[in-house]
mmCIF file of the N, C-alpha and C atoms, coordinates in Angstrom:
data_MODEL
# 
_entry.id   MODEL 
# 
loop_
_atom_site.group_PDB 
_atom_site.id 
_atom_site.type_symbol 
_atom_site.label_atom_id 
_atom_site.label_alt_id 
_atom_site.label_comp_id 
_atom_site.label_asym_id 
_atom_site.label_entity_id 
_atom_site.label_seq_id 
_atom_site.pdbx_PDB_ins_code 
_atom_site.Cartn_x 
_atom_site.Cartn_y 
_atom_site.Cartn_z 
_atom_site.occupancy 
_atom_site.B_iso_or_equiv 
_atom_site.pdbx_formal_charge 
_atom_site.auth_seq_id 
_atom_site.auth_comp_id 
_atom_site.auth_asym_id 
_atom_site.auth_atom_id 
_atom_site.pdbx_PDB_model_num 
ATOM 1   N N  . MET A 1 1  ? 238.752 47.665 -70.890 1.00 0.00 ? 1  MET A N  1 
ATOM 2   C CA . MET A 1 1  ? 237.863 46.542 -70.724 1.00 0.00 ? 1  MET A CA 1 
ATOM 3   C C  . MET A 1 1  ? 238.626 45.221 -70.790 1.00 0.00 ? 1  MET A C  1 
ATOM 4   N N  . LEU A 1 2  ? 239.675 45.195 -71.587 1.00 0.00 ? 2  LEU A N  1 
ATOM 5   C CA . LEU A 1 2  ? 240.496 43.995 -71.686 1.00 0.00 ? 2  LEU A CA 1 
ATOM 6   C C  . LEU A 1 2  ? 241.159 43.685 -70.348 1.00 0.00 ? 2  LEU A C  1 
ATOM 7   N N  . ALA A 1 3  ? 241.583 44.721 -69.638 1.00 0.00 ? 3  ALA A N  1 
ATOM 8   C CA . ALA A 1 3  ? 242.205 44.516 -68.326 1.00 0.00 ? 3  ALA A CA 1 
ATOM 9   C C  . ALA A 1 3  ? 241.233 43.863 -67.353 1.00 0.00 ? 3  ALA A C  1 
ATOM 10  N N  . VAL A 1 4  ? 239.974 44.257 -67.399 1.00 0.00 ? 4  VAL A N  1 
ATOM 11  C CA . VAL A 1 4  ? 238.959 43.681 -66.512 1.00 0.00 ? 4  VAL A CA 1 
ATOM 12  C C  . VAL A 1 4  ? 238.760 42.202 -66.835 1.00 0.00 ? 4  VAL A C  1 
ATOM 13  N N  . ILE A 1 5  ? 238.704 41.873 -68.104 1.00 0.00 ? 5  ILE A N  1 
ATOM 14  C CA . ILE A 1 5  ? 238.532 40.478 -68.517 1.00 0.00 ? 5  ILE A CA 1 
ATOM 15  C C  . ILE A 1 5  ? 239.718 39.634 -68.060 1.00 0.00 ? 5  ILE A C  1 
ATOM 16  N N  . ILE A 1 6  ? 240.916 40.167 -68.197 1.00 0.00 ? 6  ILE A N  1 
ATOM 17  C CA . ILE A 1 6  ? 242.117 39.444 -67.776 1.00 0.00 ? 6  ILE A CA 1 
ATOM 18  C C  . ILE A 1 6  ? 242.113 39.228 -66.267 1.00 0.00 ? 6  ILE A C  1 
ATOM 19  N N  . VAL A 1 7  ? 241.735 40.240 -65.504 1.00 0.00 ? 7  VAL A N  1 
ATOM 20  C CA . VAL A 1 7  ? 241.690 40.116 -64.045 1.00 0.00 ? 7  VAL A CA 1 
ATOM 21  C C  . VAL A 1 7  ? 240.670 39.064 -63.627 1.00 0.00 ? 7  VAL A C  1 
ATOM 22  N N  . VAL A 1 8  ? 239.498 39.100 -64.221 1.00 0.00 ? 8  VAL A N  1 
ATOM 23  C CA . VAL A 1 8  ? 238.454 38.124 -63.876 1.00 0.00 ? 8  VAL A CA 1 
ATOM 24  C C  . VAL A 1 8  ? 238.898 36.715 -64.263 1.00 0.00 ? 8  VAL A C  1 
ATOM 25  N N  . LEU A 1 9  ? 239.480 36.558 -65.435 1.00 0.00 ? 9  LEU A N  1 
ATOM 26  C CA . LEU A 1 9  ? 239.968 35.244 -65.854 1.00 0.00 ? 9  LEU A CA 1 
ATOM 27  C C  . LEU A 1 9  ? 241.068 34.733 -64.931 1.00 0.00 ? 9  LEU A C  1 
ATOM 28  N N  . ALA A 1 10 ? 241.956 35.609 -64.509 1.00 0.00 ? 10 ALA A N  1 
ATOM 29  C CA . ALA A 1 10 ? 243.009 35.202 -63.575 1.00 0.00 ? 10 ALA A CA 1 
ATOM 30  C C  . ALA A 1 10 ? 242.404 34.743 -62.251 1.00 0.00 ? 10 ALA A C  1 
ATOM 31  N N  . GLY A 1 11 ? 241.387 35.442 -61.782 1.00 0.00 ? 11 GLY A N  1 
ATOM 32  C CA . GLY A 1 11 ? 240.712 35.032 -60.552 1.00 0.00 ? 11 GLY A CA 1 
ATOM 33  C C  . GLY A 1 11 ? 240.025 33.691 -60.696 1.00 0.00 ? 11 GLY A C  1 
ATOM 34  N N  . VAL A 1 12 ? 239.368 33.478 -61.827 1.00 0.00 ? 12 VAL A N  1 
ATOM 35  C CA . VAL A 1 12 ? 238.680 32.202 -62.071 1.00 0.00 ? 12 VAL A CA 1 
ATOM 36  C C  . VAL A 1 12 ? 239.688 31.059 -62.158 1.00 0.00 ? 12 VAL A C  1 
ATOM 37  N N  . VAL A 1 13 ? 240.782 31.279 -62.862 1.00 0.00 ? 13 VAL A N  1 
ATOM 38  C CA . VAL A 1 13 ? 241.804 30.235 -62.983 1.00 0.00 ? 13 VAL A CA 1 
ATOM 39  C C  . VAL A 1 13 ? 242.423 29.933 -61.619 1.00 0.00 ? 13 VAL A C  1 
ATOM 40  N N  . GLY A 1 14 ? 242.714 30.972 -60.852 1.00 0.00 ? 14 GLY A N  1 
ATOM 41  C CA . GLY A 1 14 ? 243.263 30.752 -59.512 1.00 0.00 ? 14 GLY A CA 1 
ATOM 42  C C  . GLY A 1 14 ? 242.320 29.965 -58.629 1.00 0.00 ? 14 GLY A C  1 
ATOM 43  N N  . ALA A 1 15 ? 241.046 30.288 -58.691 1.00 0.00 ? 15 ALA A N  1 
ATOM 44  C CA . ALA A 1 15 ? 240.052 29.555 -57.902 1.00 0.00 ? 15 ALA A CA 1 
ATOM 45  C C  . ALA A 1 15 ? 239.933 28.122 -58.410 1.00 0.00 ? 15 ALA A C  1 
ATOM 46  N N  . TRP A 1 16 ? 239.941 27.939 -59.711 1.00 0.00 ? 16 TRP A N  1 
ATOM 47  C CA . TRP A 1 16 ? 239.804 26.611 -60.300 1.00 0.00 ? 16 TRP A CA 1 
ATOM 48  C C  . TRP A 1 16 ? 240.966 25.699 -59.900 1.00 0.00 ? 16 TRP A C  1 
ATOM 49  N N  . ILE A 1 17 ? 242.150 26.276 -59.739 1.00 0.00 ? 17 ILE A N  1 
ATOM 50  C CA . ILE A 1 17 ? 243.326 25.488 -59.363 1.00 0.00 ? 17 ILE A CA 1 
ATOM 51  C C  . ILE A 1 17 ? 243.317 25.152 -57.874 1.00 0.00 ? 17 ILE A C  1 
ATOM 52  N N  . ASP A 1 18 ? 243.014 26.121 -57.019 1.00 0.00 ? 18 ASP A N  1 
ATOM 53  C CA . ASP A 1 18 ? 243.186 25.943 -55.578 1.00 0.00 ? 18 ASP A CA 1 
ATOM 54  C C  . ASP A 1 18 ? 241.955 25.449 -54.834 1.00 0.00 ? 18 ASP A C  1 
ATOM 55  N N  . LEU A 1 19 ? 240.768 25.799 -55.269 1.00 0.00 ? 19 LEU A N  1 
ATOM 56  C CA . LEU A 1 19 ? 239.564 25.445 -54.510 1.00 0.00 ? 19 LEU A CA 1 
ATOM 57  C C  . LEU A 1 19 ? 239.324 23.949 -54.350 1.00 0.00 ? 19 LEU A C  1 
ATOM 58  N N  . PRO A 1 20 ? 239.487 23.127 -55.378 1.00 0.00 ? 20 PRO A N  1 
ATOM 59  C CA . PRO A 1 20 ? 239.220 21.699 -55.178 1.00 0.00 ? 20 PRO A CA 1 
ATOM 60  C C  . PRO A 1 20 ? 240.087 21.067 -54.087 1.00 0.00 ? 20 PRO A C  1 
ATOM 61  N N  . ALA A 1 21 ? 241.358 21.421 -54.045 1.00 0.00 ? 21 ALA A N  1 
ATOM 62  C CA . ALA A 1 21 ? 242.245 20.849 -53.026 1.00 0.00 ? 21 ALA A CA 1 
ATOM 63  C C  . ALA A 1 21 ? 241.832 21.296 -51.627 1.00 0.00 ? 21 ALA A C  1 
ATOM 64  N N  . LEU A 1 22 ? 241.486 22.569 -51.480 1.00 0.00 ? 22 LEU A N  1 
ATOM 65  C CA . LEU A 1 22 ? 241.048 23.058 -50.173 1.00 0.00 ? 22 LEU A CA 1 
ATOM 66  C C  . LEU A 1 22 ? 239.734 22.407 -49.764 1.00 0.00 ? 22 LEU A C  1 
ATOM 67  N N  . TRP A 1 23 ? 238.832 22.226 -50.709 1.00 0.00 ? 23 TRP A N  1 
ATOM 68  C CA . TRP A 1 23 ? 237.523 21.632 -50.412 1.00 0.00 ? 23 TRP A CA 1 
ATOM 69  C C  . TRP A 1 23 ? 237.669 20.161 -50.023 1.00 0.00 ? 23 TRP A C  1 
ATOM 70  N N  . GLN A 1 24 ? 238.488 19.420 -50.752 1.00 0.00 ? 24 GLN A N  1 
ATOM 71  C CA . GLN A 1 24 ? 238.648 17.994 -50.481 1.00 0.00 ? 24 GLN A CA 1 
ATOM 72  C C  . GLN A 1 24 ? 239.350 17.734 -49.157 1.00 0.00 ? 24 GLN A C  1 
ATOM 73  N N  . SER A 1 25 ? 240.289 18.596 -48.788 1.00 0.00 ? 25 SER A N  1 
ATOM 74  C CA . SER A 1 25 ? 240.995 18.405 -47.518 1.00 0.00 ? 25 SER A CA 1 
ATOM 75  C C  . SER A 1 25 ? 240.252 19.041 -46.355 1.00 0.00 ? 25 SER A C  1 
ATOM 76  N N  . LYS A 1 26 ? 239.061 19.574 -46.622 1.00 0.00 ? 26 LYS A N  1 
ATOM 77  C CA . LYS A 1 26 ? 238.176 20.155 -45.603 1.00 0.00 ? 26 LYS A CA 1 
ATOM 78  C C  . LYS A 1 26 ? 238.871 21.253 -44.782 1.00 0.00 ? 26 LYS A C  1 
ATOM 79  N N  . GLN A 1 27 ? 239.647 22.072 -45.442 1.00 0.00 ? 27 GLN A N  1 
ATOM 80  C CA . GLN A 1 27 ? 240.306 23.202 -44.803 1.00 0.00 ? 27 GLN A CA 1 
ATOM 81  C C  . GLN A 1 27 ? 239.392 24.417 -44.942 1.00 0.00 ? 27 GLN A C  1 
ATOM 82  N N  . VAL A 1 28 ? 238.411 24.485 -44.051 1.00 0.00 ? 28 VAL A N  1 
ATOM 83  C CA . VAL A 1 28 ? 237.362 25.496 -44.171 1.00 0.00 ? 28 VAL A CA 1 
ATOM 84  C C  . VAL A 1 28 ? 237.915 26.901 -43.936 1.00 0.00 ? 28 VAL A C  1 
ATOM 85  N N  . LYS A 1 29 ? 238.741 27.074 -42.902 1.00 0.00 ? 29 LYS A N  1 
ATOM 86  C CA . LYS A 1 29 ? 239.301 28.406 -42.628 1.00 0.00 ? 29 LYS A CA 1 
ATOM 87  C C  . LYS A 1 29 ? 240.115 28.910 -43.813 1.00 0.00 ? 29 LYS A C  1 
ATOM 88  N N  . GLU A 1 30 ? 240.975 28.051 -44.326 1.00 0.00 ? 30 GLU A N  1 
ATOM 89  C CA . GLU A 1 30 ? 241.804 28.443 -45.458 1.00 0.00 ? 30 GLU A CA 1 
ATOM 90  C C  . GLU A 1 30 ? 240.953 28.741 -46.684 1.00 0.00 ? 30 GLU A C  1 
ATOM 91  N N  . LEU A 1 31 ? 239.891 27.975 -46.863 1.00 0.00 ? 31 LEU A N  1 
ATOM 92  C CA . LEU A 1 31 ? 238.980 28.196 -47.985 1.00 0.00 ? 31 LEU A CA 1 
ATOM 93  C C  . LEU A 1 31 ? 238.306 29.557 -47.886 1.00 0.00 ? 31 LEU A C  1 
ATOM 94  N N  . VAL A 1 32 ? 237.848 29.900 -46.686 1.00 0.00 ? 32 VAL A N  1 
ATOM 95  C CA . VAL A 1 32 ? 237.192 31.197 -46.480 1.00 0.00 ? 32 VAL A CA 1 
ATOM 96  C C  . VAL A 1 32 ? 238.176 32.332 -46.715 1.00 0.00 ? 32 VAL A C  1 
ATOM 97  N N  . TRP A 1 33 ? 239.373 32.228 -46.154 1.00 0.00 ? 33 TRP A N  1 
ATOM 98  C CA . TRP A 1 33 ? 240.367 33.288 -46.335 1.00 0.00 ? 33 TRP A CA 1 
ATOM 99  C C  . TRP A 1 33 ? 240.802 33.407 -47.787 1.00 0.00 ? 33 TRP A C  1 
ATOM 100 N N  . PHE A 1 34 ? 240.965 32.273 -48.443 1.00 0.00 ? 34 PHE A N  1 
ATOM 101 C CA . PHE A 1 34 ? 241.344 32.300 -49.854 1.00 0.00 ? 34 PHE A CA 1 
ATOM 102 C C  . PHE A 1 34 ? 240.287 33.010 -50.689 1.00 0.00 ? 34 PHE A C  1 
ATOM 103 N N  . MET A 1 35 ? 239.027 32.659 -50.470 1.00 0.00 ? 35 MET A N  1 
ATOM 104 C CA . MET A 1 35 ? 237.946 33.284 -51.237 1.00 0.00 ? 35 MET A CA 1 
ATOM 105 C C  . MET A 1 35 ? 237.839 34.780 -50.933 1.00 0.00 ? 35 MET A C  1 
ATOM 106 N N  . ALA A 1 36 ? 237.987 35.143 -49.649 1.00 0.00 ? 36 ALA A N  1 
ATOM 107 C CA . ALA A 1 36 ? 237.888 36.558 -49.281 1.00 0.00 ? 36 ALA A CA 1 
ATOM 108 C C  . ALA A 1 36 ? 238.993 37.375 -49.947 1.00 0.00 ? 36 ALA A C  1 
ATOM 109 N N  . THR A 1 37 ? 240.225 36.886 -49.870 1.00 0.00 ? 37 THR A N  1 
ATOM 110 C CA . THR A 1 37 ? 241.327 37.639 -50.478 1.00 0.00 ? 37 THR A CA 1 
ATOM 111 C C  . THR A 1 37 ? 241.241 37.622 -52.003 1.00 0.00 ? 37 THR A C  1 
ATOM 112 N N  . LEU A 1 38 ? 240.776 36.520 -52.567 1.00 0.00 ? 38 LEU A N  1 
ATOM 113 C CA . LEU A 1 38 ? 240.614 36.461 -54.020 1.00 0.00 ? 38 LEU A CA 1 
ATOM 114 C C  . LEU A 1 38 ? 239.568 37.458 -54.495 1.00 0.00 ? 38 LEU A C  1 
ATOM 115 N N  . ILE A 1 39 ? 238.444 37.520 -53.797 1.00 0.00 ? 39 ILE A N  1 
ATOM 116 C CA . ILE A 1 39 ? 237.385 38.461 -54.174 1.00 0.00 ? 39 ILE A CA 1 
ATOM 117 C C  . ILE A 1 39 ? 237.866 39.901 -54.027 1.00 0.00 ? 39 ILE A C  1 
ATOM 118 N N  . MET A 1 40 ? 238.570 40.200 -52.920 1.00 0.00 ? 40 MET A N  1 
ATOM 119 C CA . MET A 1 40 ? 239.097 41.561 -52.745 1.00 0.00 ? 40 MET A CA 1 
ATOM 120 C C  . MET A 1 40 ? 240.107 41.902 -53.834 1.00 0.00 ? 40 MET A C  1 
ATOM 121 N N  . GLY A 1 41 ? 240.989 40.962 -54.149 1.00 0.00 ? 41 GLY A N  1 
ATOM 122 C CA . GLY A 1 41 ? 241.988 41.205 -55.184 1.00 0.00 ? 41 GLY A CA 1 
ATOM 123 C C  . GLY A 1 41 ? 241.371 41.427 -56.551 1.00 0.00 ? 41 GLY A C  1 
ATOM 124 N N  . VAL A 1 42 ? 240.382 40.615 -56.887 1.00 0.00 ? 42 VAL A N  1 
ATOM 125 C CA . VAL A 1 42 ? 239.708 40.777 -58.177 1.00 0.00 ? 42 VAL A CA 1 
ATOM 126 C C  . VAL A 1 42 ? 238.957 42.108 -58.215 1.00 0.00 ? 42 VAL A C  1 
ATOM 127 N N  . ALA A 1 43 ? 238.303 42.463 -57.108 1.00 0.00 ? 43 ALA A N  1 
ATOM 128 C CA . ALA A 1 43 ? 237.572 43.736 -57.065 1.00 0.00 ? 43 ALA A CA 1 
ATOM 129 C C  . ALA A 1 43 ? 238.521 44.919 -57.247 1.00 0.00 ? 43 ALA A C  1 
ATOM 130 N N  . ILE A 1 44 ? 239.652 44.892 -56.555 1.00 0.00 ? 44 ILE A N  1 
ATOM 131 C CA . ILE A 1 44 ? 240.630 45.979 -56.699 1.00 0.00 ? 44 ILE A CA 1 
ATOM 132 C C  . ILE A 1 44 ? 241.191 45.993 -58.124 1.00 0.00 ? 44 ILE A C  1 
ATOM 133 N N  . GLY A 1 45 ? 241.444 44.820 -58.684 1.00 0.00 ? 45 GLY A N  1 
ATOM 134 C CA . GLY A 1 45 ? 241.930 44.743 -60.062 1.00 0.00 ? 45 GLY A CA 1 
ATOM 135 C C  . GLY A 1 45 ? 240.936 45.314 -61.059 1.00 0.00 ? 45 GLY A C  1 
ATOM 136 N N  . ILE A 1 46 ? 239.651 45.033 -60.846 1.00 0.00 ? 46 ILE A N  1 
ATOM 137 C CA . ILE A 1 46 ? 238.619 45.585 -61.733 1.00 0.00 ? 46 ILE A CA 1 
ATOM 138 C C  . ILE A 1 46 ? 238.558 47.100 -61.597 1.00 0.00 ? 46 ILE A C  1 
ATOM 139 N N  . ILE A 1 47 ? 238.607 47.594 -60.367 1.00 0.00 ? 47 ILE A N  1 
ATOM 140 C CA . ILE A 1 47 ? 238.572 49.047 -60.149 1.00 0.00 ? 47 ILE A CA 1 
ATOM 141 C C  . ILE A 1 47 ? 239.758 49.714 -60.832 1.00 0.00 ? 47 ILE A C  1 
ATOM 142 N N  . LYS A 1 48 ? 240.946 49.127 -60.665 1.00 0.00 ? 48 LYS A N  1 
ATOM 143 C CA . LYS A 1 48 ? 242.131 49.694 -61.308 1.00 0.00 ? 48 LYS A CA 1 
ATOM 144 C C  . LYS A 1 48 ? 242.058 49.553 -62.833 1.00 0.00 ? 48 LYS A C  1 
ATOM 145 N N  . GLY A 1 49 ? 241.527 48.439 -63.318 1.00 0.00 ? 49 GLY A N  1 
ATOM 146 C CA . GLY A 1 49 ? 241.401 48.228 -64.760 1.00 0.00 ? 49 GLY A CA 1 
ATOM 147 C C  . GLY A 1 49 ? 240.455 49.210 -65.414 1.00 0.00 ? 49 GLY A C  1 
ATOM 148 N N  . LEU A 1 50 ? 239.415 49.594 -64.691 1.00 0.00 ? 50 LEU A N  1 
ATOM 149 C CA . LEU A 1 50 ? 238.475 50.595 -65.206 1.00 0.00 ? 50 LEU A CA 1 
ATOM 150 C C  . LEU A 1 50 ? 238.954 52.020 -64.948 1.00 0.00 ? 50 LEU A C  1 
ATOM 151 N N  . GLN A 1 51 ? 240.099 52.151 -64.313 1.00 0.00 ? 51 GLN A N  1 
ATOM 152 C CA . GLN A 1 51 ? 240.713 53.441 -63.979 1.00 0.00 ? 51 GLN A CA 1 
ATOM 153 C C  . GLN A 1 51 ? 239.778 54.315 -63.158 1.00 0.00 ? 51 GLN A C  1 
ATOM 154 N N  . LEU A 1 52 ? 239.089 53.691 -62.215 1.00 0.00 ? 52 LEU A N  1 
ATOM 155 C CA . LEU A 1 52 ? 238.240 54.430 -61.285 1.00 0.00 ? 52 LEU A CA 1 
ATOM 156 C C  . LEU A 1 52 ? 239.094 54.910 -60.118 1.00 0.00 ? 52 LEU A C  1 
ATOM 157 N N  . PRO A 1 53 ? 238.691 55.986 -59.466 1.00 0.00 ? 53 PRO A N  1 
ATOM 158 C CA . PRO A 1 53 ? 239.470 56.445 -58.312 1.00 0.00 ? 53 PRO A CA 1 
ATOM 159 C C  . PRO A 1 53 ? 239.381 55.424 -57.183 1.00 0.00 ? 53 PRO A C  1 
ATOM 160 N N  . PHE A 1 54 ? 240.508 55.156 -56.572 1.00 0.00 ? 54 PHE A N  1 
ATOM 161 C CA . PHE A 1 54 ? 240.573 54.181 -55.484 1.00 0.00 ? 54 PHE A CA 1 
ATOM 162 C C  . PHE A 1 54 ? 241.343 54.814 -54.335 1.00 0.00 ? 54 PHE A C  1 
ATOM 163 N N  . PRO A 1 55 ? 240.772 54.833 -53.137 1.00 0.00 ? 55 PRO A N  1 
ATOM 164 C CA . PRO A 1 55 ? 241.447 55.504 -52.028 1.00 0.00 ? 55 PRO A CA 1 
ATOM 165 C C  . PRO A 1 55 ? 242.716 54.764 -51.609 1.00 0.00 ? 55 PRO A C  1 
ATOM 166 N N  . ASN A 1 56 ? 243.631 55.526 -51.066 1.00 0.00 ? 56 ASN A N  1 
ATOM 167 C CA . ASN A 1 56 ? 244.862 54.960 -50.550 1.00 0.00 ? 56 ASN A CA 1 
ATOM 168 C C  . ASN A 1 56 ? 244.542 54.213 -49.255 1.00 0.00 ? 56 ASN A C  1 
ATOM 169 N N  . LEU A 1 57 ? 244.860 52.932 -49.195 1.00 0.00 ? 57 LEU A N  1 
ATOM 170 C CA . LEU A 1 57 ? 244.521 52.125 -48.026 1.00 0.00 ? 57 LEU A CA 1 
ATOM 171 C C  . LEU A 1 57 ? 245.309 52.536 -46.783 1.00 0.00 ? 57 LEU A C  1 
ATOM 172 N N  . ILE A 1 58 ? 246.478 53.100 -46.965 1.00 0.00 ? 58 ILE A N  1 
ATOM 173 C CA . ILE A 1 58 ? 247.276 53.555 -45.827 1.00 0.00 ? 58 ILE A CA 1 
ATOM 174 C C  . ILE A 1 58 ? 246.543 54.660 -45.077 1.00 0.00 ? 58 ILE A C  1 
ATOM 175 N N  . ASP A 1 59 ? 245.854 55.536 -45.796 1.00 0.00 ? 59 ASP A N  1 
ATOM 176 C CA . ASP A 1 59 ? 245.084 56.596 -45.137 1.00 0.00 ? 59 ASP A CA 1 
ATOM 177 C C  . ASP A 1 59 ? 243.982 56.010 -44.258 1.00 0.00 ? 59 ASP A C  1 
ATOM 178 N N  . ALA A 1 60 ? 243.334 54.954 -44.714 1.00 0.00 ? 60 ALA A N  1 
ATOM 179 C CA . ALA A 1 60 ? 242.289 54.312 -43.915 1.00 0.00 ? 60 ALA A CA 1 
ATOM 180 C C  . ALA A 1 60 ? 242.881 53.666 -42.667 1.00 0.00 ? 60 ALA A C  1 
ATOM 181 N N  . VAL A 1 61 ? 244.016 53.014 -42.808 1.00 0.00 ? 61 VAL A N  1 
ATOM 182 C CA . VAL A 1 61 ? 244.676 52.396 -41.651 1.00 0.00 ? 61 VAL A CA 1 
ATOM 183 C C  . VAL A 1 61 ? 245.091 53.464 -40.654 1.00 0.00 ? 61 VAL A C  1 
ATOM 184 N N  . MET A 1 62 ? 245.623 54.561 -41.141 1.00 0.00 ? 62 MET A N  1 
ATOM 185 C CA . MET A 1 62 ? 246.035 55.659 -40.254 1.00 0.00 ? 62 MET A CA 1 
ATOM 186 C C  . MET A 1 62 ? 244.835 56.245 -39.520 1.00 0.00 ? 62 MET A C  1 
ATOM 187 N N  . ALA A 1 63 ? 243.706 56.388 -40.192 1.00 0.00 ? 63 ALA A N  1 
ATOM 188 C CA . ALA A 1 63 ? 242.509 56.943 -39.559 1.00 0.00 ? 63 ALA A CA 1 
ATOM 189 C C  . ALA A 1 63 ? 242.021 56.042 -38.432 1.00 0.00 ? 63 ALA A C  1 
ATOM 190 N N  . VAL A 1 64 ? 242.170 54.738 -38.584 1.00 0.00 ? 64 VAL A N  1 
ATOM 191 C CA . VAL A 1 64 ? 241.730 53.805 -37.542 1.00 0.00 ? 64 VAL A CA 1 
ATOM 192 C C  . VAL A 1 64 ? 242.732 53.759 -36.393 1.00 0.00 ? 64 VAL A C  1 
ATOM 193 N N  . LEU A 1 65 ? 244.011 53.723 -36.699 1.00 0.00 ? 65 LEU A N  1 
ATOM 194 C CA . LEU A 1 65 ? 245.028 53.532 -35.668 1.00 0.00 ? 65 LEU A CA 1 
ATOM 195 C C  . LEU A 1 65 ? 245.426 54.806 -34.932 1.00 0.00 ? 65 LEU A C  1 
ATOM 196 N N  . LYS A 1 66 ? 245.218 55.963 -35.521 1.00 0.00 ? 66 LYS A N  1 
ATOM 197 C CA . LYS A 1 66 ? 245.631 57.229 -34.897 1.00 0.00 ? 66 LYS A CA 1 
ATOM 198 C C  . LYS A 1 66 ? 244.991 57.434 -33.526 1.00 0.00 ? 66 LYS A C  1 
ATOM 199 N N  . PRO A 1 67 ? 243.677 57.287 -33.367 1.00 0.00 ? 67 PRO A N  1 
ATOM 200 C CA . PRO A 1 67 ? 243.098 57.469 -32.027 1.00 0.00 ? 67 PRO A CA 1 
ATOM 201 C C  . PRO A 1 67 ? 243.615 56.447 -31.016 1.00 0.00 ? 67 PRO A C  1 
ATOM 202 N N  . ILE A 1 68 ? 243.873 55.242 -31.475 1.00 0.00 ? 68 ILE A N  1 
ATOM 203 C CA . ILE A 1 68 ? 244.382 54.211 -30.568 1.00 0.00 ? 68 ILE A CA 1 
ATOM 204 C C  . ILE A 1 68 ? 245.776 54.572 -30.084 1.00 0.00 ? 68 ILE A C  1 
ATOM 205 N N  . THR A 1 69 ? 246.647 54.964 -31.005 1.00 0.00 ? 69 THR A N  1 
ATOM 206 C CA . THR A 1 69 ? 248.005 55.316 -30.602 1.00 0.00 ? 69 THR A CA 1 
ATOM 207 C C  . THR A 1 69 ? 248.024 56.585 -29.761 1.00 0.00 ? 69 THR A C  1 
ATOM 208 N N  . ASP A 1 70 ? 247.164 57.542 -30.069 1.00 0.00 ? 70 ASP A N  1 
ATOM 209 C CA . ASP A 1 70 ? 247.095 58.757 -29.247 1.00 0.00 ? 70 ASP A CA 1 
ATOM 210 C C  . ASP A 1 70 ? 246.676 58.424 -27.821 1.00 0.00 ? 70 ASP A C  1 
ATOM 211 N N  . GLY A 1 71 ? 245.686 57.546 -27.675 1.00 0.00 ? 71 GLY A N  1 
ATOM 212 C CA . GLY A 1 71 ? 245.240 57.144 -26.346 1.00 0.00 ? 71 GLY A CA 1 
ATOM 213 C C  . GLY A 1 71 ? 246.319 56.408 -25.582 1.00 0.00 ? 71 GLY A C  1 
ATOM 214 N N  . LEU A 1 72 ? 247.042 55.531 -26.255 1.00 0.00 ? 72 LEU A N  1 
ATOM 215 C CA . LEU A 1 72 ? 248.131 54.805 -25.601 1.00 0.00 ? 72 LEU A CA 1 
ATOM 216 C C  . LEU A 1 72 ? 249.258 55.742 -25.192 1.00 0.00 ? 72 LEU A C  1 
ATOM 217 N N  . MET A 1 73 ? 249.570 56.700 -26.046 1.00 0.00 ? 73 MET A N  1 
ATOM 218 C CA . MET A 1 73 ? 250.645 57.645 -25.720 1.00 0.00 ? 73 MET A CA 1 
ATOM 219 C C  . MET A 1 73 ? 250.272 58.510 -24.522 1.00 0.00 ? 73 MET A C  1 
ATOM 220 N N  . GLN A 1 74 ? 249.007 58.897 -24.399 1.00 0.00 ? 74 GLN A N  1 
ATOM 221 C CA . GLN A 1 74 ? 248.572 59.684 -23.244 1.00 0.00 ? 74 GLN A CA 1 
ATOM 222 C C  . GLN A 1 74 ? 248.697 58.876 -21.962 1.00 0.00 ? 74 GLN A C  1 
ATOM 223 N N  . ARG A 1 75 ? 248.387 57.596 -22.020 1.00 0.00 ? 75 ARG A N  1 
ATOM 224 C CA . ARG A 1 75 ? 248.497 56.749 -20.827 1.00 0.00 ? 75 ARG A CA 1 
ATOM 225 C C  . ARG A 1 75 ? 249.947 56.526 -20.428 1.00 0.00 ? 75 ARG A C  1 
ATOM 226 N N  . LEU A 1 76 ? 250.837 56.488 -21.406 1.00 0.00 ? 76 LEU A N  1 
ATOM 227 C CA . LEU A 1 76 ? 252.246 56.247 -21.113 1.00 0.00 ? 76 LEU A CA 1 
ATOM 228 C C  . LEU A 1 76 ? 252.952 57.487 -20.581 1.00 0.00 ? 76 LEU A C  1 
ATOM 229 N N  . ASP A 1 77 ? 252.446 58.659 -20.894 1.00 0.00 ? 77 ASP A N  1 
ATOM 230 C CA . ASP A 1 77 ? 253.099 59.896 -20.427 1.00 0.00 ? 77 ASP A CA 1 
ATOM 231 C C  . ASP A 1 77 ? 252.760 60.230 -19.013 1.00 0.00 ? 77 ASP A C  1 
# 
């Protein structure tokens, strides 16, 4: 549980440091990407902190790209 608290606090501190500058300079794209990656990172940190099973992301990437590469290889042959 301590790991979850540390991860959440790190996310809050990171947002507290970076968000005002992004908001004031009206960098909307960067703000959206920053928030998206921060939320994903905190979520993964919480999952790992609670020691819940988490799938290997490489397997998901392979499942998406395998049909594409197979189709391209068939066209090239």
